[in-house]
C-alpha positions, 0 to 999 in steps of 0.5 A: 559425136564428131566434126566431119569435113564431108558436111562442108558445102560448096556454094548452093546458089551455084546450083541450077533450079533445074536440079530440082527434078520433083517438088512435092507438096504433101497432102493431108490424110486423116487417120481417124482422129489425127492428121498427117502430111503424106509426101510419098507416094505422090501423084508425081513420084512413087519413090525416092531410092527405096523410100516408098512412104513418108508421113509427117505426124504432128506436131500435136498436143494431147490432153491427159487420157488421150493418145495415139492408138494404131491397132494391129495391122499387117505389112509385107515387102517393106521395112518401117522406121518410126522416128520421133522428135517428141513423145513416146510410142509403144511398139508391139509386133508379131515376132514378139517385140515390145519396145518403147520408142523415144525421140531420136531412137530408131525402130527398124521393123522388116516385114518381109513375107509378113508381119503385124504390129501396133503403135500406141501411146503408153499408159504412163504417158497418157496420165499427163498432157503430152506431145506427138511429133515424128516421121514414119517411113517405109522402105521397099525391099529388093525383090530378092528379100521380099520374102525374107523372115520378118525381124525387128531391130531397135537402136537407141538415140546414142547409138546413131552416128552424129556429125557436126560442121559449121552450123550443122548437126546431122544424125544418120538414121539409116544407111551410109552417108558422109563417111559414116554407117548407121547400125540398122541392117539395110538391104540396099544402098540407102541414106536417111538423116536428120539435119539441123541447120542454124541460120545461113548454114549450108549442107551438101547432099551425099554425091555417092547415091543414085537418088537424093531428096530432102523434106523441109520439116522446119524453117526454110532453105535456099536452092539456087537463090530460091526460097522453100518453106517447111512442108515441101519435099524435093527430089534432085537430079542424079549426079548433080552436086547439090548443096542447100542453105538454111533460111533466116530462121534456120532449118530442120531437114530430113535427107533421104535416098539411095539406089533405085530398086530393080523395078516398080512396086505395087502398093495397096493399103499396108502392102508393098510388093513387086507383083499384084499376086503377092498383094492379092495373097496378102489381102486374102490372108488378112481377110481370113484371119487365121492367126499364127497359121498363115502369113500373119499373127497378132502381136503378143499383148495386143490381140484383142482388136485389129484393123480390118481389111479396107473395102 
């Protein structure tokens, strides 16, 4: 944990409101028993840097005996990050990972040419009332890495860079920002951070990334003298110097962005690819269910059920 002068902001109200290129209000999505707020992809914007999917799940409360059960399902062409603020999730995948995710940890699962995983509330956690609150994001892979072998990395909370400035505490989840580098092995220029701001505290966005955005998780911020409440994602104009100020209750922000990928991406269900042909091939592989002999297998220890291909 260290103080970092690169977090010292300028004057956020000197920024023009035109610097906000896109303002996104997340839509509610029912995932079969619990609701999430989905900010990406959105009608007005598919991606921010390599980030192509962004869900806020919770905060929510579970009574004893209940929990999340995301059954085994497939991915191609992307990497996933599950980042929790409260609760616990047991991750299993088809490369053999069996990992408990706790608040502040980073699970970096690279689907590449094909992976299957499940995310469930652990049995021990279900024995008592518990909370669930977190963000899941997908990072689209550059075309040269779409067919890479699937892999998995886990980095505990205390392995992530943590920076401090006046009224700001920032944890770098992925990539490079503010002179620090997070441990996960990314495939393109990326930054992804969790920032907590005390009332009135100011933070600049990194000025060395092509695309930059933020999501207001809690509280509010001021940009160019205009206030924005929680549950908003904004994407900023490239190359502008951007700084934002926390409102009277403070703010918790997710900062994200990076380099624009070399071309658009197709996205269907849990599949992301640079071509429709790759999506169609993955559909057929999952429909066939030839576990362990094609693109997909089921996770060891969680092979009794899976999510079928949508109609």
